[in-house]
N, C-alpha and C positions, 0 to 999 in steps of 0.2 A: 548436705549431710551437716548435721549439727556441730558446732565447733566445741572441742573438748575444753572443759575448764582447766586452766592451769593446776597442775598438782605441785605440792611443795618440791617435789623432785626435779620438776622441769625448771630449767635456768630461764631467765628472762629472755635471752637470746632466742632459744628454743621457742618460746611463745612467740616473740617475734617473726620468727621464720614460719611458725605455723600460721599465725595471722596473715601473714603476706601470701602464703601459698594459698590459702583458703580465699583470699581476695582475688588473686589473679585467677584462681579457678571459676570464681563466679563471674568474673569480666570475660574470661573465655567462652563461658556457656551463653551468656548475654549476647556476645559477639556473634557467635554460632547462631544463634535464634535470629538476629537481625539479619544476618547474611541468608540465612535460609528463607526469611520472608521476601527478601530482595530478590531472590532467586527465583521464587513461586511467582511475583509479579512480572517479573522479567520474561519468564515462561509464558505467562498469560499472554504479554504483549506480543512476543514473538508469534505465538499461534495467530491472534488477531491479524498481526501484519501479513503473515503468511496467506491467510485467508483471504486478506483485502488483494494482494498481489495476485492471487489465483484468481479473483473475481474480475481483476483489471486486465488480466491477460485473457480470459474467456470473452470477455468484452471488445478487447482487441481482433480476436478472430472474428466475431461478429460483424465487426465493423468493416473487416475485408469484404465479407459477403455482401453487406449493405452497399459498400463503395461500388461494387461491381455492377451490381443493379442499378444504381443511380446513374454511373457512367453509361450503361447500356440503353438505359431510358433516355438520357440526354442525347445521345447519339440518334436514336430512333426520332425524337422530338426535332432534331436538328434536319435531320433526313427529311422528315414529312414538311417541314417548314420550307425548305430549299424545293420540293416537289410542289408545293401548293404556290410559291412565288413563281416558278416556272408556268405552272398551269394559268395563274393570274396573268403573267406576261403574255402568255399565249392568246388568252382570252381577250385581254386589252387590244393586241394587236389587230384581232379579227372582229372587234366589236362595231357594229353600226349602233346608232343610237337608239335602238329599239327599246322598249321598255322590259322585254324579257332578258335582252343582254345585260341592261343596266343593273338589273336584279341580281344577275349571276356575278357580274364585276365587283357590286358591293358586299355580295356572300362571301367572294374569295378574299377580298380584302378584309373583311371581318374574322374569317377564318385565320389569315395570316396574323393580324393582330392578336387573336387569342393563342395562338401556336408561340406566337414571340414572348408574350406574357408568362405562359406556362413555362418556357424554356428560362426565363428570367427567374421565375420563383424556384424553379429547381436547381439553377446555378447558386441561388442564394442560400438555399435549403444545403446543398453539398457544400458549400463554404463555410456554413455555420458548423456542420458535422465534422468537417475537416479539422476546424479550430478546437472543436472539442476533443477531438482523438489526440491532437498534439498536446493537449493540456493533460490528459490521462497519461499519455506515455511520459511526461514530466513528473507526474505524480507516482508514477511505478517506479521511476529512477531513484526520487527522493525516498520513497518506502523502502527501496531495497537498500540504500545508503543507511537509513535509521536502523534496518533489519541488522545489517553488517555491525553495526556500531553496538547494538543491543547484545547481539552474539558474543563480542569483544568483551562487554561487560561482564556477560554471564559466565564466560571463560576465567577472568578476572576473579570473581566473587567464588567462583567454585575453587580456584586456589587458594584464596584467603581462607574458604570454610575448611580445607583440607589441613592448611597450616594451623588453624586453630583447634582442630580436632587433634592435631599430631601434638601441639603443645598442651593440650588437655591431659592427653595419655601420659605424657612426659610427667607434668605436674602430679598427676595421681600416682604414678610410679615413684617419683621422688618422694611424695608424701607418706607413700606405704612403706617405703625403705626407712624413713626416719622413725616412724612408728613401732618399726620392729627393732629398733635398736636399744 
């Protein structure tokens, strides 16, 4: 709103009040615009954090399924290893030093070695996945804390914006009352 030129009938006090009110009004509008920009950025960040938390929670559910599969497979490999070891011990007890029996013994030893290696690989992979899950759980907690802080900031900015709008409305009303005199 353009500032009125002081008329000879306006006193210098009225002119000062008029200028101060116009300045306050401009400052209030600028403050509102800044707060609205901050609210918009905060809302965008809140949405992004909520999406990330949702993705991590989905990943957590999938992890539960994968964990159960790995555990079942490791139990199966352990059972197969025990069966093969028992078979090896039984064959070794019955072995004569014939070539066919020696081949069977070597084959069973190779199977035991391979199964033990497979079990170790699965255990290593399971440990790595378990560490990854723990890291993601910590990340979810950190994001939830950030999100809570962002929501608190958003509420504070909403209150500031409302206060500025109320102040602007009051200033406009005061200005209109003075102009009507």
